[in-house]
N, C-alpha and C positions, 0 to 999 in steps of 0.2 A: 312108396311108389308101383316098385315096377310089380309088387304082386297085387296090386290095386290094377294094372292092365290085364295080367295072366285072364285075372277073374273077368273082365272085362269082356278076353279075347275068346276064354273058351264059354260065359255067356252068347257071345257073336255066331259061334259055329252051330250053339246049341240051338239059335232061335234059325237061322239056315239049316240047319234037317228039319227043324217042325216045317218050315217053308217048304223042304220038299217034299215033307209024307203028305200033306194038305193039296200039293199042285197034283200030286199023282190020286190019291180020293176024290181031285174035283172034277162033277160031270160035266159044269161047265168050262166052254174057251175061255172066258173069261174072266174067272175064279181060276185056273189054270195059269194063264200068262203073268195076273197079276201075285199069285205066289212064287209064280219063277223069278219075278221080276224082285218084289219082299227080298230072294234068298239070294239073290245076286246082290242084295243091296247091303244083306248080313255080312256076305263073305269079304267085300270090301273094306265095309266098316273094320272086320276083324285083320284085315290085311294091313288096312290104316295101323289099329292097334299094334300089329306084330310088328311095323319097322318103326314105329316111334319106344318101342320097349326095346330094340336092336339099338337104334343111335342112342338110347338113354343106356343104353352097358357098357356101348363103345365112351361114350361123355364121361364115365364114372371108371372105364381103362383106364382112360389118358389122364385123369385129375388124379389116379393113385398111381401111375410110372412116373407121374411131374414129379421132379426130385423138387425137394423146397431152396435150394441152394443157386438155382443157378438165373443166372440174371440176362443176359446177353443177348439177343434177338441175334449177332453175328457168330458171336462164337460162345461156346460154354463156358463158364468163368463161377466157380464154386468156392463162396465165401465161407468161411467159420464162424458160424453165430457165435454173435458175443456172452460174456456170462450178464447177467443182470446185476446191478450193481446191488442191489436191494435184499437179493435173498441168494446168488449166486447159482442161479440153476443157469441153464442153456437156452438162447432166448431161441424162442423160433421165427422165421424169415415169417411177415408176412407180405409185401410186393415191396414194388422197384419201380424207384420214380425216376428218366432222365434229370440231369440238370443242365440249362440248355444257358446259360449264362456267363459261364468258366471257356475262358479264352487262353489256348495254350499252344503252341509248335508241336506241329508230331501230328500222327495218328493214334490222338486218345479218343477217349468217351468219358466222359465223367456219370456213374448214377448212382443215387440213394439209395442205403436199404433199409429196410421197415421192419422193424425184427421188434415182436411181447414176448413177456415173459409169461408162461403159462398156469407159472404158479402165482403170482405176485400184480399179473395185468399190465405189468409198468409196459410204456414205450421205447425203444429207442430205435437212432437210425448208424449208419458208420458210410461213407463216402468210400466207393468205390470208383479206382480205376480202371480204365479199360484199354487195352492195347487194339489199334484196329487191323492192325498186319495179319 
């Protein structure tokens, strides 16, 4: 995806340069104005693609840095992934889900951690207690 954006950015800059050259060769003021406007439009489009590429890189970096065992927004809680009961491979964290219908005394929160086996695709879950202190 990012490689395709880079090619689009290069194409926009190429077309902007082409318009600048045509504006310089134009005899008519109306033609010159047209090509100057087209150059600015191509440059604006290139900057838009560059912004999109930077945002894409930032999102990918954040995804890469996100550790798949962290569950809570309030505090970081790391849960050791369980072993797959079928093939014995450590399961991979997939998602978390708050559990709303459990009433306890004290500052506790419960979340359900969902795991998937990378080998046999078996799904598993764990109930996780998170202290809010």
